[in-house]
C-alpha positions in Angstrom: 142.9 25.4 36.1 143.9 27.8 38.9 144.8 31.4 38.3 148.3 30.8 39.6 150.0 32.6 36.7 149.0 36.2 35.7 150.2 37.6 32.5 151.0 41.3 32.7 153.7 43.4 30.9 155.1 44.6 34.2 157.4 47.7 34.4 160.2 47.8 37.0 158.7 50.6 39.1 155.8 48.2 39.9 157.9 45.5 41.6 158.1 46.0 45.3 161.3 44.1 46.0 163.2 46.5 43.8 162.2 49.4 46.2 163.1 48.1 49.6 164.4 50.9 51.9 167.7 50.6 53.7 169.0 48.0 51.2 172.1 47.6 49.2 171.5 46.2 45.7 174.1 44.1 43.9 174.3 42.1 40.7 177.1 39.5 40.4 176.8 36.7 37.8 179.9 34.8 38.8 178.1 31.9 40.6 176.3 30.8 37.4 179.5 30.5 35.3 180.9 27.1 34.5 183.3 27.5 37.5 183.9 30.4 39.8 187.6 29.5 39.6 187.8 30.6 35.9 188.8 34.1 35.0 186.0 35.4 32.8 186.4 39.1 32.0 182.7 39.4 30.8 181.7 39.1 34.5 182.6 42.8 34.9 179.8 44.0 32.6 177.0 42.3 34.6 177.9 44.3 37.7 176.4 47.4 36.0 172.9 46.1 35.1 170.7 46.8 38.2 170.5 50.6 37.8 168.4 50.0 34.7 165.6 48.7 36.9 166.3 49.9 40.5 165.4 53.5 41.2 166.2 55.7 44.2 168.1 53.0 46.0 171.8 52.2 46.8 173.3 50.1 44.0 176.9 48.8 43.5 178.5 49.1 40.1 182.0 49.4 38.6 183.6 52.2 36.7 182.3 51.0 33.3 178.9 52.2 34.3 179.9 55.8 33.6 179.0 55.5 29.9 175.6 53.9 30.4 172.5 56.1 30.0 170.3 54.7 32.7 166.6 55.4 32.7 166.5 55.8 36.5 168.4 57.5 39.2 170.0 55.7 42.2 172.9 56.3 44.5 175.7 54.4 42.7 178.6 53.1 44.7 181.5 52.5 42.3 183.7 49.5 43.2 186.7 49.6 40.9 187.6 46.5 38.9 190.8 44.6 39.8 193.3 42.5 37.8 191.4 39.4 38.7 187.9 39.0 37.2 187.0 36.3 39.7 186.8 38.7 42.6 183.2 39.4 43.5 181.6 42.8 44.3 181.1 41.6 47.8 184.9 41.2 48.4 185.6 44.6 46.9 183.2 46.5 49.0 185.1 48.8 51.5 182.7 51.7 52.0 180.8 52.3 55.2 177.4 50.7 55.7 174.2 52.4 56.6 171.9 49.6 55.5 169.9 46.8 57.0 169.5 44.5 54.0 171.5 43.1 51.1 169.5 42.3 47.9 171.3 40.1 45.4 170.1 39.5 41.9 172.1 36.2 41.9 173.5 34.6 45.1 177.2 34.1 45.7 179.0 32.5 48.7 180.8 35.9 49.2 177.3 37.6 49.5 176.4 35.1 52.3 179.5 35.9 54.2 179.2 39.7 53.6 175.6 39.6 55.0 176.6 37.5 58.0 179.7 39.7 58.8 177.6 42.9 58.7 174.4 41.4 60.3 172.3 42.2 57.2 169.1 40.6 56.1 169.8 38.6 52.8 167.1 38.0 50.2 168.6 34.8 48.7 171.3 32.6 50.0 173.7 30.5 47.9 172.7 27.2 49.5 169.0 28.0 48.7 170.1 28.9 45.1 171.7 25.5 44.6 168.5 23.7 45.8 166.1 25.8 43.7 168.2 25.5 40.5 168.9 21.8 40.6 167.7 20.7 37.1 167.2 17.1 38.1 164.8 18.1 40.9 163.0 20.4 38.5 162.6 17.7 35.8 161.4 15.1 38.4 158.7 17.5 39.4 157.3 18.2 35.9 157.2 14.6 34.8 156.4 14.0 31.1 156.3 17.8 30.4 160.0 17.6 29.8 162.0 15.7 27.2 163.0 12.2 28.2 166.1 12.2 30.3 168.2 9.8 32.4 170.9 10.3 35.0 174.4 9.5 33.7 175.6 6.6 35.8 179.2 5.9 34.6 181.7 6.3 31.7 180.3 3.1 30.2 176.8 4.6 30.4 178.1 7.6 28.4 179.2 5.3 25.6 175.7 3.9 25.4 173.9 7.2 25.6 176.2 8.8 23.0 174.4 6.6 20.4 171.2 8.6 21.0 170.5 12.1 19.6 170.5 14.5 22.5 172.6 16.4 25.0 174.6 15.7 28.1 173.9 18.4 30.7 175.2 19.2 34.1 172.7 19.5 37.0 173.9 23.1 37.6 175.0 25.2 34.6 174.2 28.2 32.5 174.6 29.6 29.0 175.3 26.3 27.2 178.8 25.9 28.5 177.9 22.7 30.4 175.8 21.3 27.5 177.4 18.8 25.1 175.9 17.3 21.9 176.0 13.6 22.0 177.5 13.5 18.5 180.9 14.6 19.7 180.9 13.9 23.4 183.3 10.9 23.3 186.1 13.0 21.9 185.3 16.3 23.7 188.2 16.9 26.1 186.3 19.6 27.9 183.4 17.4 28.6 185.5 14.5 29.7 187.5 16.7 32.1 184.3 18.2 33.6 182.7 14.8 34.0 185.8 13.4 35.6 185.8 16.1 38.2 182.1 15.9 38.9 180.6 12.5 38.0 177.4 12.6 40.1 175.8 15.7 38.5 175.2 14.9 34.9 172.2 13.7 32.9 171.3 13.0 29.3 168.3 14.6 27.6 166.8 13.4 24.4 166.7 15.8 21.4 163.3 17.5 20.8 162.6 19.2 17.5 161.1 22.7 17.7 161.7 26.3 18.5 163.3 27.5 21.8 161.5 30.1 23.9 161.6 31.5 27.4 159.2 33.3 29.7 160.2 35.8 32.4 158.5 35.9 35.7 158.6 37.1 39.3 156.9 36.3 42.5 156.7 37.5 46.1 157.6 35.4 49.1 154.2 35.3 50.8 152.3 34.5 47.5 152.1 31.4 45.4 150.9 33.6 42.5 153.4 34.0 39.7 153.5 37.1 37.5 154.6 36.4 33.8 155.9 39.7 32.3 157.9 38.6 29.3 157.9 36.2 26.4 160.7 35.7 23.8 162.1 33.4 21.2 165.7 32.5 22.2 168.5 32.9 19.8 171.0 30.1 20.1 174.3 29.1 18.5 175.0 25.4 17.9 171.6 24.7 19.5 172.8 25.6 23.0 174.8 28.9 23.4 172.5 31.8 24.2 173.3 35.0 22.3 170.0 36.9 22.7 166.3 37.0 22.3 163.6 38.1 19.9 161.2 39.7 22.3 157.5 39.4 21.7 154.3 40.9 23.2 152.5 38.7 25.7 149.4 38.5 23.6 151.5 36.5 21.1 151.8 33.7 23.7 149.0 31.4 22.5 146.5 30.3 25.1 147.4 26.6 24.6 151.0 27.3 25.3 150.1 29.5 28.3 147.9 26.7 29.8 150.8 24.2 29.5 153.2 26.7 31.1 150.8 27.3 34.0 150.7 23.6 34.7 154.5 23.5 34.7 154.7 26.4 37.1 152.2 24.5 39.4 154.4 21.4 39.2 157.4 23.5 40.2 155.6 24.6 43.3 158.1 23.2 45.8 161.0 24.9 43.9 159.3 28.3 44.1 157.7 28.0 47.5 158.9 30.9 49.7 160.9 32.4 46.9 160.9 36.1 46.1 162.5 37.4 43.0 162.8 36.9 39.3 163.0 33.6 37.4 162.8 32.4 33.8 161.6 29.2 32.3 163.2 27.8 29.1 161.2 25.5 26.9 160.8 24.1 23.4 157.5 24.1 21.5 157.5 21.1 19.2 155.6 20.9 15.8 152.6 19.4 17.5 152.4 22.5 19.9 153.6 20.7 23.0 155.6 22.8 25.5 158.7 20.8 26.5 160.1 22.2 29.7 164.0 22.5 29.7 164.8 24.3 32.9 163.9 27.0 35.4 166.5 29.6 36.2 165.4 30.8 39.6 167.3 34.1 39.6 167.6 37.2 37.6 168.3 36.0 34.0 170.0 37.7 31.1 166.6 38.5 29.6 165.1 39.9 32.8 166.2 43.5 32.4 165.9 43.9 28.7 162.3 42.5 29.0 161.4 45.0 31.7 162.7 47.9 29.6 161.0 46.5 26.5 157.7 46.7 28.5 158.4 50.4 29.0 158.4 51.2 25.3 155.6 51.2 22.6 157.5 48.7 20.5 155.7 45.5 19.3 159.0 43.6 19.2 162.6 44.0 20.0 166.0 42.2 19.9 168.1 41.6 22.9 171.7 41.0 21.7 174.6 39.7 23.8 178.2 40.4 23.0 177.6 42.5 20.0 180.7 44.1 18.6 181.0 47.8 19.3 181.5 48.3 15.6 178.0 46.9 15.0 176.2 49.2 17.3 173.4 51.5 16.0 172.5 54.9 17.2 169.1 53.7 18.4 170.5 50.8 20.4 170.0 51.0 24.2 173.4 49.9 25.5 172.7 47.9 28.7 176.2 46.8 29.5 179.7 47.3 28.1 182.5 44.8 28.0 185.5 47.1 27.5 188.0 44.3 27.6 186.4 42.4 24.7 185.1 45.5 23.0 181.5 44.4 22.8 178.1 45.3 24.4 174.7 43.8 25.4 172.0 45.9 23.8 168.2 46.2 23.4 167.5 47.0 19.8 164.1 48.5 19.1 162.5 49.0 15.7 163.4 52.6 14.7 159.8 53.4 13.7 158.5 52.3 17.1 161.1 53.8 19.5 159.6 55.9 22.3 162.5 56.1 24.7 161.6 59.5 26.0 158.4 58.3 27.7 160.5 55.5 29.3 163.2 57.8 30.6 163.6 58.5 34.3 160.6 56.8 35.8 
């Protein structure tokens, strides 16, 4: 076995691509939604995440960032929200530019245009993003390390596959909104509409019993080595909707599981070749201890930032909670993002007995 994957509880100040001079840093999650044509008010909150991990740089945010108690200091450029939540940060940027590079946590077609219009070096294009995150390509590479799957060929094929226990999934999708349980798929109007509009990009994946986990990683462009900095058990609703993570220390990742994950990373070599940035791998560990690869999200994921902050504390475990009602917040919660329209928040919840926020503050 090679030493392609190194386990280390990295902290954000140690990651070079978060400290690139003359750069504008931006976080826009719109390109991973079910459709960029849908108005999703929650997209506003994600624009305010990067100042948690980027220090002494220029970062775009919106006005909801004012109430967040960031651990670091950067120059924040506030881009006010509009009445249309589909409008990206890149279309709203009107300030002058004294930068050479645009660093995006997640690509967007508008980011490509913005970089081209202003002659900026771009870290990750949208076309590259579509190639690296193609789930069918990923599954083909890992072979039998993923649950059995088959490309959906026709409506008639759906009728046959629906008799099996499993999930219909779209080649590009996130958060469970393009994942459909076979038990109700034949009467699910949302699935049937989505399939009708995009019939070539669906596959069926057999059900695997076990627990759902993810690892958080990053790599540099000129290296094949991958740095694994986070490990967590995913919290899912209806077996598919991500609502948070139970974060664990890296030494709780058993050696057998780590060895299997390293083989998967090696198999994904062509997906990761030349990539620089964060990525996550979702997997299920079955009762026999086999790691079943589900997908690689080659981008900043929802768990990236809470994991990096968790690594800055002395806690042995923590909970990352998405869309937690403001009424349920605790005084010790680290509020990562606020959704003022839906009155909820994404938080990192540490054990009160183990909190050591002061030592993490202002790196």
